[in-house]
VMD Tcl script that draws the C-alpha trace (Angstrom):
set ca {
  {33.68 27.83 -103.62}
  {31.32 29.61 -105.91}
  {27.97 27.82 -106.46}
  {25.46 28.70 -109.11}
  {22.48 30.64 -107.86}
  {20.09 27.90 -108.87}
  {21.72 25.45 -106.45}
  {21.48 27.63 -103.31}
  {17.91 26.71 -102.28}
  {18.54 23.06 -102.91}
  {21.64 23.13 -100.70}
  {19.75 24.83 -97.87}
  {16.91 22.28 -97.96}
  {19.38 19.45 -98.03}
  {21.19 20.77 -94.93}
  {17.90 21.31 -93.09}
  {16.73 17.78 -93.83}
  {19.96 16.34 -92.58}
  {19.65 18.26 -89.31}
  {16.06 17.11 -88.78}
  {16.97 13.50 -89.35}
  {19.87 13.75 -86.89}
  {17.69 15.39 -84.23}
  {15.02 12.73 -84.65}
  {17.54 9.99 -84.17}
  {18.88 11.62 -81.00}
  {15.40 12.01 -79.55}
  {14.59 8.43 -80.37}
  {17.75 7.31 -78.56}
  {16.90 9.35 -75.48}
  {13.37 8.04 -75.36}
  {14.54 4.48 -75.58}
  {17.11 5.03 -72.81}
  {14.53 6.59 -70.47}
  {12.09 3.82 -71.09}
  {14.63 1.25 -70.05}
  {15.80 3.09 -66.88}
  {12.27 3.90 -65.64}
  {11.33 0.26 -65.12}
  {10.52 -0.21 -61.36}
  {12.59 -2.68 -59.36}
  {10.87 -5.73 -57.92}
  {9.19 -4.94 -54.55}
  {10.87 -5.94 -51.30}
  {8.57 -7.84 -48.93}
  {9.56 -8.04 -45.28}
  {8.31 -10.99 -43.26}
  {7.99 -10.68 -39.48}
  {7.14 -13.73 -37.37}
  {4.09 -13.44 -35.11}
  {5.05 -13.93 -31.46}
  {3.25 -13.60 -28.13}
  {4.69 -10.94 -25.83}
  {3.81 -8.54 -23.03}
  {2.72 -5.07 -24.07}
  {2.58 -2.16 -21.63}
  {-0.70 -0.28 -21.26}
  {0.21 3.16 -19.87}
  {-2.09 5.44 -17.90}
  {-1.50 8.84 -16.32}
  {-2.61 10.50 -13.06}
  {-1.63 13.42 -10.87}
  {0.33 12.21 -7.84}
  {0.90 13.68 -4.37}
  {4.06 12.83 -2.48}
  {4.14 11.87 1.19}
  {6.70 10.53 3.62}
  {6.91 6.79 4.18}
  {6.51 7.56 7.90}
  {5.45 10.95 9.28}
  {5.90 11.18 13.04}
  {4.56 14.14 15.00}
  {6.90 14.90 17.88}
  {4.89 15.70 21.02}
  {6.04 15.99 24.63}
  {4.70 13.53 27.20}
  {4.87 15.96 30.11}
  {4.05 19.62 30.60}
  {6.75 22.20 31.18}
  {8.82 25.01 29.75}
  {11.12 24.41 26.79}
  {14.71 25.24 27.67}
  {16.64 23.82 24.69}
  {16.36 22.82 21.02}
  {19.07 20.31 20.11}
  {18.51 19.76 16.37}
  {18.89 21.88 13.26}
  {15.67 22.33 11.34}
  {15.64 20.40 8.08}
  {18.48 18.10 9.15}
  {18.52 14.31 9.27}
  {17.91 12.94 12.77}
  {18.07 9.43 14.18}
  {15.61 7.46 16.24}
  {16.14 8.25 19.93}
  {18.02 11.48 19.25}
  {17.08 14.27 21.69}
  {15.35 17.10 19.81}
  {14.03 19.27 22.67}
  {14.54 19.56 26.42}
  {11.95 20.61 28.99}
  {12.96 22.12 32.33}
  {13.67 18.98 34.42}
  {13.84 20.55 37.89}
  {10.18 20.01 38.93}
  {10.36 16.40 37.78}
  {13.61 15.75 39.59}
  {12.02 17.08 42.79}
  {9.02 14.81 42.25}
  {11.35 11.84 41.81}
  {13.19 12.64 45.05}
  {9.88 12.89 46.89}
  {8.72 9.55 45.50}
  {11.95 7.91 46.59}
  {11.50 9.31 50.10}
  {7.97 7.95 50.27}
  {9.26 4.56 49.16}
  {11.86 4.58 51.92}
  {9.18 5.47 54.45}
  {6.93 2.65 53.25}
  {9.82 0.17 53.42}
  {10.53 1.27 57.01}
  {6.91 0.66 57.99}
  {7.06 -2.73 56.33}
  {10.18 -3.59 58.33}
  {8.46 -2.70 61.61}
  {5.39 -4.72 60.65}
  {7.55 -7.77 59.93}
  {9.29 -7.45 63.30}
  {5.95 -7.24 65.10}
  {4.71 -10.40 63.41}
  {7.95 -12.28 64.07}
  {7.96 -11.27 67.75}
  {4.30 -11.93 68.51}
  {3.83 -15.16 66.60}
  {5.39 -17.40 69.30}
  {3.65 -15.37 72.01}
  {0.28 -15.95 70.42}
  {1.04 -19.66 70.13}
  {1.79 -19.74 73.88}
  {-1.40 -17.76 74.57}
  {0.72 -14.97 76.04}
  {-1.10 -12.44 73.84}
  {-4.46 -12.47 72.17}
  {-4.67 -14.04 68.73}
  {-6.50 -10.97 67.51}
  {-3.43 -8.85 68.19}
  {-1.30 -11.10 65.99}
  {-3.97 -11.03 63.29}
  {-3.93 -7.23 63.27}
  {-0.16 -7.21 62.99}
  {-0.27 -9.66 60.07}
  {-2.77 -7.41 58.28}
  {-0.58 -4.41 59.02}
  {2.36 -6.22 57.42}
  {0.31 -6.93 54.28}
  {-0.74 -3.27 54.15}
  {2.88 -2.18 54.48}
  {3.88 -4.45 51.58}
  {1.18 -2.87 49.41}
  {2.40 0.59 50.39}
  {5.93 -0.33 49.35}
  {4.70 -1.60 45.96}
  {2.73 1.61 45.39}
  {5.74 3.70 46.41}
  {7.94 1.81 43.93}
  {5.41 2.46 41.16}
  {5.42 6.16 42.02}
  {9.20 6.19 41.81}
  {9.10 4.52 38.39}
  {6.53 7.03 37.13}
  {8.51 9.96 38.47}
  {11.64 8.61 36.79}
  {9.76 8.26 33.49}
  {8.47 11.83 33.74}
  {12.00 13.05 34.31}
  {13.16 11.06 31.26}
  {10.29 12.48 29.20}
  {11.71 15.98 29.67}
  {14.12 14.94 26.91}
  {11.91 14.81 23.82}
  {13.37 12.36 21.30}
  {12.71 11.45 17.67}
  {10.56 8.38 17.12}
  {12.00 7.50 13.69}
  {14.98 8.12 11.44}
  {14.20 10.94 9.03}
  {14.27 14.63 8.24}
  {13.09 16.94 11.03}
  {10.86 19.85 10.10}
  {10.53 23.39 11.38}
  {10.06 23.75 15.15}
  {6.51 24.67 16.12}
  {7.49 25.89 19.60}
  {10.19 28.28 20.77}
  {12.47 28.26 23.77}
  {10.54 29.44 26.84}
  {7.13 28.25 25.60}
  {4.96 26.24 27.96}
  {4.20 22.95 26.23}
  {1.95 20.05 27.11}
  {1.29 16.51 25.79}
  {-1.13 18.00 23.24}
  {1.51 20.28 21.71}
  {3.20 19.41 18.41}
  {6.84 20.47 18.61}
  {7.86 19.36 15.10}
  {7.49 16.49 12.62}
  {10.01 13.93 11.40}
  {9.47 12.25 8.02}
  {11.14 9.13 6.74}
  {11.49 9.85 3.01}
  {13.50 6.99 1.53}
  {11.49 5.40 0.07}
  {8.82 8.04 -0.47}
  {5.13 7.44 -1.14}
  {3.28 8.79 -4.16}
  {-0.51 8.75 -3.84}
  {-2.72 8.80 -6.92}
  {-6.38 7.98 -7.44}
  {-7.98 5.72 -10.03}
  {-11.63 5.21 -10.81}
  {-13.45 2.27 -9.33}
  {-14.01 0.91 -12.84}
  {-10.29 0.97 -13.62}
  {-9.52 -0.71 -10.33}
  {-12.06 -3.47 -10.93}
  {-10.92 -3.94 -14.52}
  {-7.35 -4.39 -13.34}
  {-8.37 -7.13 -10.90}
  {-10.67 -8.89 -13.35}
  {-7.95 -8.92 -15.99}
  {-5.75 -11.13 -13.84}
  {-8.33 -13.11 -11.90}
  {-6.73 -14.62 -8.81}
  {-5.21 -12.66 -5.96}
  {-1.79 -14.20 -6.65}
  {-1.91 -13.03 -10.27}
  {-3.02 -9.56 -9.21}
  {-0.15 -9.36 -6.72}
  {2.31 -10.41 -9.43}
  {0.86 -7.84 -11.84}
  {1.27 -5.12 -9.22}
  {4.85 -6.23 -8.72}
  {5.54 -6.06 -12.45}
  {3.85 -2.69 -12.90}
  {6.22 0.18 -13.65}
  {5.64 3.65 -12.18}
  {7.25 6.85 -13.41}
  {7.08 10.40 -12.09}
  {7.05 13.49 -14.26}
  {8.41 16.20 -11.98}
  {7.46 19.85 -11.84}
  {10.41 20.87 -14.01}
  {9.22 18.62 -16.83}
  {11.84 15.89 -16.33}
  {11.24 12.21 -15.66}
  {12.39 11.11 -12.20}
  {15.36 8.81 -12.66}
  {14.11 6.04 -10.35}
  {11.23 3.71 -11.21}
  {8.51 3.06 -8.63}
  {6.28 0.17 -7.67}
  {2.76 -0.19 -6.30}
  {2.65 -0.56 -2.53}
  {-1.05 -0.91 -1.70}
  {-4.58 0.21 -2.50}
  {-6.74 1.99 0.05}
  {-9.37 -0.03 1.86}
  {-12.33 1.99 0.58}
  {-13.70 3.88 -2.40}
  {-14.35 7.59 -1.91}
  {-18.16 7.83 -2.02}
  {-18.12 11.42 -3.32}
  {-15.70 10.84 -6.22}
  {-16.03 7.12 -6.92}
  {-12.24 6.79 -6.87}
  {-9.82 4.71 -4.86}
  {-6.40 5.86 -3.69}
  {-3.30 3.91 -4.68}
  {0.11 4.27 -3.02}
  {3.31 3.87 -4.98}
  {6.83 3.69 -3.56}
  {9.86 5.38 -5.12}
  {13.50 5.20 -4.01}
  {14.56 8.64 -2.81}
  {18.31 8.72 -2.20}
  {19.45 12.08 -0.96}
  {15.85 13.01 -0.07}
  {15.38 14.88 -3.35}
  {11.61 14.39 -3.25}
  {9.77 15.90 -0.28}
  {6.34 15.26 1.28}
  {3.39 17.26 -0.04}
  {5.15 17.73 -3.36}
  {2.94 17.32 -6.42}
  {4.13 15.44 -9.48}
  {2.67 16.82 -12.68}
  {2.01 13.31 -13.91}
  {2.14 9.73 -12.70}
  {2.67 7.22 -15.48}
  {1.55 3.70 -14.72}
  {2.06 0.75 -17.05}
  {0.84 -2.78 -16.48}
  {1.38 -5.61 -18.94}
  {-1.01 -7.84 -20.85}
  {-0.38 -10.68 -23.28}
  {-1.04 -10.11 -26.98}
}
mol new
graphics top color blue
foreach p $ca { graphics top sphere $p radius 0.5 }
foreach p [lrange $ca 0 end-1] q [lrange $ca 1 end] { graphics top cylinder $p $q radius 0.2 }
display resetview
């Protein structure tokens, strides 16, 4: 459509004004919408009831492992080792024969003791016969009373000789039995400290046997911590119950937590005067003997409980 030239500017201004009005209305609508959506929701208030409960107070120490029982196996007689009956590192039972000492000298000593006993019993028999025969003669004054008295004393001496001979036989039999060196406890036997053919004596240590289930874990606490623990609970019964409730954990050398919890067994009888610390023993179940004596746990975690 052809418009006159004089109307062109007016048409342009009219179109521009219409666009500005439309844009203003759109902006106003957006602003109003944002203002409505930006209103914050009402706050949510959570209410938790206040209750009294036990809260663990953890502490950490370095722990050293030790067998529940560590028995040094020593011979009771001197002699030459002729046999080792156990495998090093294996589980052995109480009374199981671990080593054997040459028994021949001890068997000879036992035979000699038995012969001496037989000789003493023969002398006792003769002394009894003398007393039985001469007693009526002395009563009839056929022999001197002093002769009968000497025979009675000889009989008493013969009885004492028989008793001593029996004791020698028992000792010789024990020595022969001691040539079989046995384990004193159930546990794991260590490396043999003597070889076949060595001359051993009662002062020699042949090996050690450790009972390791449960296993002990020793750790030290300061005297102040020890006293604070006791004062917190007051009576000995409460302290014993707190020890029973305490939970022990071991952080092993590979960085893992040992799967079995431990408990406090006892506290040492004295405080170390040089360090001012007291040693505590914990007990841990040790099925399969995974933990071994002299092992060091990187950390012992100890938690006892208090009321809050």
